[in-house]
Structure formats: C-alpha cells, structure tokens
N, C-alpha and C positions, 0 to 999 in steps of 0.2 A: 844439653844433648850431646852425646859423643859423636865424633867424626864418623864412626862406623854406622851409626843410626842414620845420620844425614845422608851418607852415600847410599845406603840401602833404600831409603825413601825416594831418593832421586831416581834410582834404578826402577823402582816399582812404578813411579809416575811415567817414566819413559816407556815402560812395557804397556801400560794402559793406553798411552797416546799412540803407540804403534799398532795396538790391536783395533782401535776405533776405525781407522781408515779401512782396515781389512774387512771388518764387519759391515761398514757402509758400502764398500765395493761389492761384497757378496749380496747385500740387500738389493743394490741397484741391478745386479745381474739377474736376480730372481724376478725383479719387477719388469725388467726388459723382456725376459723370457715369457712372462705372462702376457705382456703387451703384444709380442709377436704371435703368440697362440691365439689371441682374440682377433687380430687382424688377418690371420692366415686364411680363413674362408673367403674373405673379400679379395685378398691378393691372388689366391688360387683361381677364383672365378674370373678375375680380370685377365690373368695370363692365359687361361684356357679359352674363355668365351669371347674376349675382346681382342687382346693382342694376338692370340693364336688364330682366331677367326680371320683377323685382318691379314696375317701372313699367308694363311691358307687361301684366302680370296685373291691375294696378289698372285700367288702361284697358279691358281685356277684360271685367272684371266689370260694366261698365256697358252691355254689348251682349248681345243674343241672337245667338249666333254658332255656326255649325257649319262643318265643313270645306267642304261642297259648297253652301253658300247664302251670299248676301251678308249681312254683319252689319247688325243693326238696333239702333239706340240705344234702350235702355229705361230709362236712368237707374238708379234704385235698386230697380227691380222685382225684380231677382234677389235682393237682400237681403231684401225683403219676403217673397218666396216662401220664402226660407230660414228666416225666423223663424216662418212658419206651417206648415212641414213637420214633422210629428211624427216622421217617420222620421229626419230630421237630428238632432232633439233626442235620440232614443234612441241614435243612433250616437255623438253627443258624450258621452252618458252612459257608453257602453262605454269610450270613450277616457279619461274621468276615472277610471273604475273601474280600468283598466289602470295609469294613472299612479300612483295611490295604492298599489295592491296591489303592483305590481312594484318601485317604488322602495323601499317599506318592507321587503318580503320580501328583496329583493336586498341592501339595506344590512345587515340583521340577519345574513343568511347569510354574506355576504362578511366582515363583522367577526368573526363566530364562527370562521370558517376561518382568517382571518389571525391571530387571537389564539392559536389552537391551533398554527399553524405558527411563531409567534414564541416559543412556550414551549420548554422544554428537550426536545429529542429529537435523535436522531442526524442528522447532516447528510444522509446518503443518503435518509433517510425524508422530510426536508423537501423535498429536490429531487424525490423521487418524487411526493409529494402535490401539489406545485406544478404538476408536469407533468400530473397527472391532472385537476386542477381547471381548468387553463388550456387543455387540449387542445380542449374544445368550442368555444372562441373561434376557434380556427384551422380548425375543420372546416366544410365546406360546409353552409349552412343547409338546403338542399334535402335533402341526405342525412340530416341529423339529423331533419328533419320526417318523412321516410319511416319512420325507426326509431321515432319517438315515436307515429306513427299506429298502428303495431302494438302498442306498449306500452299505448296507450289503448283498444285494441279491447275492446268490452264482453264478448265471449265468450272470446276467446283471448289477451287481453292479460295481460302479466305483472303489471301493477299490480293488476288485479282479482283475479288468482289469489293474489297476496300478501295483499291485504285479506281475501279469502275465508278464509284460514287463521285469521283472527281473528273470523270470523263476520259480516263485513260483506257485505251483499248487493251484487250486481254493479251497478256504476255506469256508466250510458251517457255516458261522458265527452264524446264528440264529437257525440252525437245528442240531447242535452238542452240546452235553453237555460239551465238552471240550472247545469250542470256544465261547459259548454264554456269559459266565461271563466276559471274556476280552472285548467282544463287548459292554456289558452294562457299564463296567468301562470306556472304551474309550468314549462312547456317553455321559455319565454323567459328566466326567471331562471336555470334550469339552464344554458342556452346562454351566458349572459353573465356569470355570477357570478365566473368566474375573472379577468376583467379588473379588476373592482373589488377583488377579493382582493389582487391585486398592488399596487394603489394604496394600500390600507390597510396592507398589510405594509410598504411603503416609508415610510408615515407613522409606523408604530410604531417602525421602526428609526431614524427621525430624532429620536426623543425622547431627550434626554440620560440616560444611565444614572445619572448623579450624583443626579438627582431621586429615582429609585427607592431609591438607597442612603440618601439623607437621610430619606426616608419610612420606610425600614426601621429606621433608627437611632431615629427618633421613636416607633416602635412602631405605625405605621399598618398595618392589616390589608390583605388583598388587595382587599376591596370598597372601602375608603376610598381606596386607591392608584389603583384603576381609576376611581373617580368623580372624584377631585380632581386626578389627574395625567394618566392616559391619555386620558380623554375630552376634557378641555379642550384638550390639545395635539394631539389628533387632529381637532378641529373643522374646521380648514381643508381637510383631505382629505375629510371627510364632507360639507362644504358643496359642494365641487367635484363629488362624486359625485351629490349630490341635484340640483344645477342641471343637470348633464349628463344625469342620469336622466330628469328631467321633460321636457327638450327632446327627448330620444331617444324616449321613450314616446309623446309626442304626435304624433310622426312615424312611429309603428309601422305597418308594412305587411307585411313578409315573414312573420312568425310566424303571425298569424291567417289570412293568405292561404294559406300552405302547409299548415297543419295542419287547418284547418276550412273554408277558402274563405269565411270570414265567416259561416257558418251555424251552426246551423239558423236560417233566416230572416236576421235581422240581429243575432242574439244575440252573435256574436263579431266583428262587422265594426268596423274602426277607421275614423276619419274620413279618413285618407289613402287607404284602400281605396275609400271612397265617392267621394272626389275622382277617383281613377283611373277608376272605373266610370262616373261621371257625365261625365267629359271624353272618355274614349277608347273607351267602349262605347256610351253613349247619345249621344255627339257633342254634348253641351251644354256647350261650352267656356266660355261666359259664366257659367253657373251654377256650374261647377266652379271657375272663378277666384274667384267671390264666396265660396265655401266656403273655398278656400285662403287668401284674404285674412283672413277671420274667424279661421281657425286661426293665421295669423301674428300677428295682434293678441293673441290669447289667450296664445300662447307668450311674446310680448314682455311682456305684463302680468305673467304669472306669474314670469318671470325678474326683472323689476324689483322685484316684491314680495319675492322671495327675497333679492335683494341688499340691499334695505332691511331685511328682518328679520335678515339675517346680521350686521348691525352689533351686534345685541343678544346674540348667542350664540356667534359665531365668535371664537376667541381667537388672535391673531397674536403670536408671540414677537418 
C-alpha cells in the first residue's frame, strides 16, 4: 500500500472518531431536553404551589389581612399574639398528644398484625386478613366517620355495649373532654393501620431467611431471634413509618373534624383545624399564616431531629 493511501485512511479514521463524540453529545442534549420537558410540570407545580405558597404565607404572616379589607403591615405582632394565646397552646398540646399516641399505637398494632401474617398460616387466610386490615385505607373517611360516631354513641353504641358486658360504666366518648382524644386516636389508627401493616410486612419479607436458619442452628430462641435479627433489620421500615407518621399527624384535620368537630370545646381540635377556622371562618388570614408557619418550623425541626437520631439506631444492610 502506498504512503498516500495510508495517510488518507488515517485521516478518514480521525474524522470518524471526531464526529462520534459530536453525535453522542447531540444525542445527550436531546435526551436531557426531553427529560426536562417531562419533569417540567412537576417542577412548575412545586415552585408555584409549594415554594411560592410558602413564600407568600411568610409574607402574609407579617400583615393583618382579611379578604374584604386592605392589608396592614404589623410586623411580628401576629407571632406575639400567637405566643400569648392560651387557646393556641392547648390546641398545640392536642396535636402533640395525637402525634405521640397515634404513632406509637399504630406502630405496635401494625407490627403485631404484620408478624402474625408473616407466620405460618394458609395463603388464603393471609390474603383475607390483608384485605380486611387494608380495606379501611381505601374507604371514604366521611363514611367511616359516620359509622364510628354510631359506635362511640354513649347510649346505643356497640363499644359501650361490649364494655358493659364486663361491668364497665358507659363512657361519653365524644361528649367528654377526657375521652374524645382517645376516641380520635382509636378511630384514626384503625383507619390507617393497614397501610403501615403492608410496609412492615414487606420489610419482614426482605429479611434473608438464612439469618433465621443460622440463628436456629446456634440455638437462639424466638425472643432472641426477634430482638437481634428481626428488629435491627426492620429498623429502616420502622424509621420511615415514624417520620411519615409524625409529619402526617401534625397535619391531622379530617379525623377530628369529621368525628367530633374539634369539640367539646377545643378538646379534640388539631392545629390544622384551628388554622382553617382562623383563616377561612374568622377571615384572619395573617394570623392563620403565622400559625401555619410555626407549624411548618415545628415539623421541620422534629424531622431533622428524627434523622439525626436515626443514625444511632437505624441499621442499614
């Protein structure tokens, strides 16, 4: 082969090698463009309805504002009024009570049901029980609230009738400030325990069976196996449920509103109910925004503390 042919072939190879990165770069640009187009609706909704609403609420908390009156700048007066309002303190206390009681009760109940369903039983029974426990999650909250209001009826309710068989006096569930919060907790946990049960059941089934077989060969009992294998490997699922549970309960609205209307008095009122009433019934949008901002900061602080504490007890394989 002549020198001229060799040189020309080397030039041709170089040109092909030079055009490939260009084509690859163009393909990646087009791919990135399509990716941005697909995620643009979600990003626009986030910036408009989440970040934009947060900034607008922050600005609104500095004003005394109603729908039919011009806004008046009051600075931090809304927050000072919030700190001096004993009613707000009591309602925040209700929300803290709900968060601790509901998360703990829900976690224990869902774990117990998931462990039972993960044990040996016929498959048709497992499917049946999963359907029974998950069905309330799919049912309308308003319909469930109507049913539970009848169940909690002091005179004709089935719960008091059942407790009366054991000599327990009639409990005024929805008419007593002492009993209405436990009633809301019981109703809410029953309504949502099926979802957490499915999560824990998935976590249990992700644990390798070889670990249980090794523990059985070493002579470990059920309690030791549950303590040293099941619980540590289930901690990521439990951590997710706890974080999600606290965020959800601090935003609780439907259950206390539908079953007790926040009463009697403020005994069962949640902080989101108070924000709704303050903003859309009393038309004090500035005050409502200040309460909402404080709630946002509390949820953010609790979530950060949970992630910080999770480093010390959550075990990731």
